[in-house]
N, C-alpha and C positions, 0 to 999 in steps of 0.2 A: 746675102740673106742667111744662107746656111752657115752656121758657126759651130765649131767643135773646139773646146778649150780644155786641154789636159792640165792636171795638177797632181801633186802628191809625190813627185820624184824627189830624189835626194841621194845623199851618201850614206850607205849602210855597210856594216860588216857582213862578211859571209855568214850565212845561217840566219840572218835577220829577215825582217818582213817590211813590206811597204804596201800601201793601198793606193793605186792610181785611180783618179776620177776623170771622166770626160763629160763635161756639161755641154749639152746639145741644144740648138735652137734653129728655127727657120724651116723645119720640115716636120712631118708627122712621125715623131720619134717612135711611138708605140708600134708602128707597122713596119719598121725598118730593121734590117739586119745591121748589126754593129760589129766591127772588128777592131782588133788591136794588132799593130805591127811594131817592129823594133828595128833599129839600124845601129849596128856597132861600128866603131871606127874601121875604115878600110873594107867594110863588107856591104853587101847588098841589103836592101830592106827585106825583112823576113816577116812573114805572117806568123802571129803568135796565138791568137784566140778569136773565136767567133761566138756570137750569141744571136739567135734568130728572134723574131717577134714572139714566137711561142716559148722562148726560154731554152731552146735546145742549144747545147754548147759543144765545142770541140777545141782541141789545142794541138799545137805542134808537139811532137813526141818529147822534145827536150824539156818541156815544162809540165807535162802531164803529172798529176799528183802533187804539184807544188803551187800552181797558179789556178785561180778560180775567177771566171768572168761572170758578172751578174749585171742586172739592170733594174732600175727603179723608174718605171714609166711615169709615175706621178711627179718625179723630179727631173725627168728628161736627162737622166744620167746613167752612164755605163761605168762599171768599176772593173778593175783588175786587181784582185788580191794576190800578192806575190809573197810566198813563204819559202823558207829554206833557200834563200837567195845565194847564188854562186857568182864568182867573178865573171864567168862567161855570160851572165845575164846583163852585164854592163852594156848600155845602149841608150839611145834616145827612143822613147816609146811614143807611138802615134796612135791616135784614135782615127778611125776611118768609117765612112759610109758612102752610099750612092743615093742620089736623089735626082730624079728626072734625067737619068742617063749620065749624070756627071759625078765623078768621084770627088769627095771632099776629105781633107785631112786637117787635123789640128796642127798646132804649132810644134808639138812635141814637148815632152818633159824628160829631163835627163835622170837616168838611174845609174848610179855608180856603186858597185859592190867591191869592197876592198877585202883583201885576204888577211 
């Protein structure tokens, strides 16, 4: 029932921007904490950003000042605006939430930043 579908990834040059979207359904989106993770080749999955139901945000240090997480409760969508992209941002980006004690992940969207 719970579905998270990411979109917006692609290939960009260093210094460029992308906006990722995560379309959510099957739970009370407006009351849920939403998070973004990423996983680079050969590395563990890393937490990137969080936004609470009240709109409070936080980020991993490596993306602070460059990424912005936001949400549109009317559209059941969370966004990750990614600016000043660096090659080290290359990863599969995943949307995540928990509902009724169960973690849910989207399928991921690939972000590749070339030098």
